C-alpha positions in Angstrom: 104.8 62.2 96.3 106.6 65.3 95.2 106.9 68.3 97.6 105.1 71.5 96.8 107.5 74.2 95.5 107.9 77.9 96.4 108.6 81.0 94.4 108.7 84.6 95.2 107.8 87.7 93.2 111.1 89.6 92.5 110.6 93.3 93.6 112.4 94.6 90.5 109.8 97.4 90.4 109.4 100.1 93.0 106.5 100.2 95.4 106.7 96.6 96.6 103.9 94.1 96.1 101.0 96.1 97.5 99.5 99.4 96.1 99.6 101.0 99.6 101.5 103.7 101.4 102.2 101.4 104.3 105.9 101.3 105.2 107.6 98.5 103.2 111.2 97.6 104.0 111.6 96.3 100.5 113.6 97.9 97.7 113.7 97.5 93.9 117.5 98.1 93.7 120.0 95.4 92.7 121.9 95.1 96.0 118.7 94.5 97.9 117.6 91.9 95.3 120.8 90.1 95.2 120.7 89.6 99.0 117.0 88.6 98.7 117.8 85.9 96.1 120.5 84.5 98.4 118.2 84.6 101.4 115.4 82.9 99.5 117.8 80.2 98.2 119.1 79.5 101.7 115.5 79.3 103.1 114.0 76.7 100.8 112.7 78.7 97.8 112.9 77.1 94.4 112.1 80.0 92.0 112.0 83.7 91.7 109.8 85.5 89.2 110.9 88.8 87.7 108.2 91.2 86.7 107.7 93.0 83.3 106.6 96.6 83.2 107.4 99.2 80.5 105.7 102.3 81.9 105.6 104.0 85.3 102.3 103.8 87.2 100.1 102.1 89.9 102.7 102.8 92.5 105.5 101.2 90.4 107.4 104.4 89.3 110.6 102.6 88.5 111.2 99.2 86.9 114.2 97.1 86.0 114.0 95.0 82.8 113.4 91.4 83.8 115.7 89.4 81.5 118.8 91.4 82.4 117.7 91.5 86.1 117.1 87.8 86.2 120.6 87.2 84.9 122.1 89.3 87.7 120.2 87.3 90.3 121.3 84.0 88.7 124.9 85.3 88.9 124.5 85.9 92.7 123.1 82.4 93.4 123.9 78.7 92.8 120.6 76.8 93.0 117.7 79.2 92.7 115.8 79.2 89.3 114.8 82.6 88.0 111.8 83.1 85.8 112.1 86.1 83.4 108.9 87.7 82.3 108.7 88.2 78.5 106.0 90.1 76.6 105.2 89.1 73.0 105.0 92.2 70.9 108.0 94.1 72.3 110.0 90.7 72.2 110.5 88.7 69.1 110.7 84.9 69.8 114.1 84.6 67.9 115.6 87.3 70.2 114.1 85.8 73.3 115.2 82.3 72.4 118.8 83.5 71.9 118.8 85.6 75.1 117.4 82.8 77.3 119.7 80.1 75.7 122.7 82.2 76.5 121.6 82.9 80.1 120.9 79.2 80.5 124.4 78.3 79.4 125.9 81.0 81.7 123.8 80.0 84.7 124.2 76.2 84.5 120.6 75.6 83.4 118.7 77.8 85.9 116.6 80.2 83.8 112.9 79.9 82.9 110.4 82.2 81.1 107.0 83.6 82.0 105.1 84.5 78.8 102.9 87.5 79.6 100.1 88.0 77.0 99.5 91.6 78.1 96.7 93.3 80.0 97.7 97.0 79.9 96.5 98.7 76.8 98.1 102.1 77.7 101.5 100.5 77.9 101.3 99.1 74.4 100.1 102.4 73.1 102.9 104.3 74.9 105.6 102.2 73.2 104.0 102.1 69.8 103.0 98.4 69.8 99.7 97.3 68.3 97.0 96.3 70.9 95.4 93.1 69.8 92.0 91.8 70.8 92.0 89.6 73.9 92.0 86.2 72.4 94.3 87.3 69.6 96.9 88.2 72.4 96.7 84.6 73.6 96.9 83.2 70.0 100.1 85.3 69.5 101.5 84.0 72.8 100.8 80.4 71.8 102.7 80.9 68.6 105.5 82.6 70.6 105.8 79.5 72.8 105.7 77.1 69.9 108.4 79.1 68.2 110.6 79.1 71.4 110.2 75.3 71.8 111.0 74.7 68.1 114.1 76.9 68.2 115.3 75.4 71.4 114.8 71.7 70.5 115.4 71.4 66.7 117.8 72.5 63.9 116.5 73.9 60.6 113.4 75.1 62.4 110.6 76.3 60.1 107.3 77.8 61.2 104.4 79.5 59.4 102.1 81.2 61.8 99.9 84.3 61.6 102.3 86.3 63.8 105.8 84.7 63.4 107.6 82.9 60.6 110.9 81.0 60.6 112.7 79.4 57.7 115.4 76.7 58.3 116.6 78.5 61.5 119.2 76.9 63.7 120.2 78.3 67.1 123.5 77.3 68.6 124.3 76.9 71.4 120.9 75.7 72.6 119.9 75.9 76.2 121.5 73.4 78.7 118.1 72.4 80.1 116.4 69.5 78.3 114.2 69.5 76.5 114.2 73.3 77.1 113.9 75.9 79.8 110.5 75.7 81.6 107.7 77.9 80.2 105.3 79.6 82.5 102.2 81.6 81.7 99.3 83.2 83.6 95.7 84.2 83.1 92.2 83.1 84.1 90.2 83.5 80.9 89.1 80.6 78.7 91.8 81.5 76.1 94.5 81.5 78.8 93.5 78.1 80.2 93.1 76.6 76.8 96.6 77.8 75.8 98.1 76.3 79.0 96.4 73.0 78.2 98.2 72.9 74.9 101.7 74.3 75.2 102.8 75.6 78.6 104.8 73.7 81.3 103.3 75.8 84.1 100.1 77.8 84.6 99.9 80.7 87.1 96.5 81.6 88.5 95.5 84.6 90.6 94.8 84.1 94.2 91.6 82.4 95.1 89.8 80.1 97.5 90.7 76.4 97.5 87.4 75.6 95.8 87.9 78.3 93.1 91.4 77.0 92.4 90.3 73.4 92.3 87.7 74.2 89.6 90.3 75.9 87.5 92.8 73.1 87.9 90.3 70.4 87.1 89.3 72.2 84.0 92.9 72.8 82.8 94.0 69.2 83.6 91.1 67.6 81.8 91.7 69.7 78.7 95.5 69.0 78.9 94.9 65.3 79.1 92.7 65.4 76.0 95.7 67.2 74.2 98.2 64.6 75.4 99.8 67.3 77.4 100.5 67.9 81.1 100.7 71.2 82.9 101.7 72.2 86.5 99.9 74.8 88.5 101.2 77.8 90.5 99.0 80.0 92.7 99.6 83.6 93.7 99.5 84.4 97.4 100.5 87.3 99.5 101.9 85.9 102.8 101.5 87.6 106.1 102.9 85.2 108.7 103.0 86.4 112.3 103.1 84.8 115.7 99.4 85.3 116.2 96.5 85.5 113.8 95.5 88.9 115.3 98.9 90.4 114.4 98.7 89.1 110.9 95.1 90.4 110.4 96.2 93.8 111.8 98.9 94.0 109.1 96.4 93.2 106.4 94.0 95.8 107.8 96.8 98.5 107.8 97.8 97.6 104.2 94.2 98.1 103.0 93.6 101.2 105.2 96.7 102.9 103.7 96.0 101.8 100.1 96.5 104.4 97.4 92.9 104.7 96.1 93.9 106.5 92.9 96.5 104.0 91.9 94.3 101.0 92.9 91.3 102.2 90.9 93.5 103.1 87.9 95.0 99.6 88.0 91.5 98.0 88.5 90.1 99.9 85.5 92.9 98.8 83.2 92.8 95.1 84.2 89.0 94.9 84.1 88.9 96.5 80.7 91.4 93.8 79.5 89.3 91.0 81.0 86.0 92.3 79.7 87.4 92.1 76.2 87.5 88.3 76.5 84.6 86.5 74.8 83.2 85.3 78.1 83.6 88.8 79.6 85.9 87.6 82.4 89.6 87.8 83.0 92.0 87.5 85.9 90.4 90.3 87.9 86.7 90.0 86.9 85.4 89.5 90.5 88.1 91.4 92.3 87.1 94.0 94.9 89.0 97.2 95.8 90.6 95.3 98.7 91.7 92.4 96.4 93.2 94.8 93.9 95.5 96.4 96.6 97.6 93.3 95.9 98.2 93.0 92.2 97.2 89.4 91.6 94.5 88.8 94.2 97.1 87.5 96.6 95.0 88.2 99.7 92.3 85.8 98.4 94.5 82.8 98.9 94.4 83.6 102.6 98.0 82.7 103.6 97.5 85.1 106.5 97.9 84.0 110.1 100.2 81.9 112.2 102.9 79.6 110.6 100.7 76.5 111.3 97.6 78.1 109.9 99.5 79.0 106.7 101.2 75.6 106.4 97.8 73.8 106.7 96.3 76.0 104.0 99.3 75.4 101.7 98.8 71.6 102.1 95.1 72.0 101.4 96.0 73.8 98.2 98.4 71.0 97.3 95.6 68.5 97.9 93.5 70.0 95.0 96.5 69.9 92.6 98.6 73.0 93.3 102.3 72.4 92.6 103.8 75.8 93.5 103.0 78.8 95.7 104.1 82.1 94.2 104.6 84.4 97.2 104.7 88.1 97.9 105.7 89.7 101.2 105.6 93.2 102.8 109.2 93.3 104.2 111.0 90.8 101.9 114.3 90.1 103.6 112.9 89.5 107.1 109.7 87.7 106.0 111.4 85.3 103.5 113.7 84.1 106.3 110.7 83.8 108.7 108.8 81.8 106.2 111.7 79.5 105.5 112.3 78.9 109.2 108.8 78.9 110.6 106.4 77.9 107.8 108.3 75.7 105.4 109.3 73.0 108.0 105.6 72.7 109.0 104.6 72.2 105.4 107.2 69.5 104.9 106.1 67.8 108.2 102.4 67.8 107.1 103.4 66.5 103.6 105.4 63.7 105.1 102.5 62.8 107.4 100.0 62.7 104.5 102.4 60.6 102.5 102.7 58.1 105.4 98.9 58.0 105.8 98.4 57.5 102.1 100.8 54.5 102.1 99.0 53.0 105.2 95.6 53.4 103.6 
C-alpha cells in the first residue's frame, strides 16, 4: 500500500494563503521560498505547487511567474518535485513543452505542471486574451495536455485541434521523466472531472468533507476506468496544527475575524461567476461561504485543524476514500512546515502502517 503524499502551496504571491489581515510570517520573496523548499524537503514533503497570477488583487498585490520561480526552487533542492502552474491562452503548448523539458533536464527530472483552465475573466481581459465559455476553457486545456504529451513522447508530432495545430514537430531534448513530467489539473465542474478522467495524471479538488471528496473521487475513477485511464487525487487543505484543539480553533477564528471583506467578496464574485457559467451552474466555489472563501480553495472545509493526532487521523480517513495527496497551506510557513513534518507526518505513517498490518491480517 503506497503512502499518502504531501505538497505545499508555494507562496510566490504576496499576502500568504488567506485573504486576511492577520499577521503572517510568510513572504513571497525568493530567499524565503528557497529556505521553505529546503525545509519542506527535509520534513517529508514530496511536492511544491507554484501559483499563477497575472494581475494584482484579492490581497495578492505581487506575484512571481511560476515557471521561472519553480526552476529557482528546484535549483535550491535535491529531491522535492515542483509543480509549475501553466495557463492555456497566455502559454502556447510548444513553448510550455520546451520550457518544461529544459527544466526537467536541468533538475534531474523533478518538474511537473498544473494546467489551470482559468477562472478570472478580468485577468484575461487585462492582458488582451480572449475569454472562452466555461466548457470551452476545459476543451482548450484538454487539447493543451494532449499536445504536451505528444510533443514530449513522440517525434514528428502532428495534431489537428480546434485550438492548437502541429505538423511534424520534433522536440529535442525531451524531458528526462518517462513517459513525461506529471500533469496536474484542478476544478470541480463536470467538464473538469471529465477532462481529468481522460488525460490528466493528477486531479486537484477544493477542500471538502470526506463524504464530499469520496463522491467526487468515485465519479472520476469510474469515468477514468471506462476510458482505460487512471488518475490520482490531490485535496486542498489549510493546516492549523497546534498542541490543543482550542489553540488551533482560536487561530482559525482570528483569521476569519481579520478577513479582508472587500478582497474576499471580490474574489468570491469572480470565482462564482466563472462557476455559474458551467452548464450545470456549479464550479469549484459554488457552495462556498464567506468564511470558506477566506482561504482560496476552501482549505478550511477539509478540517485539518486541531492537534497533530486529530489531523493525522483525518488525513488517513481521506486516504481511505481514495485521496493520494494532501495539498497544504499554512499561516506561518517556515515554522509550521517543520512542525507538521515533525509532529503530524510521523503519526500519519504510524497509522498507515497499522492499517496495512490490519489489512494483511484480515
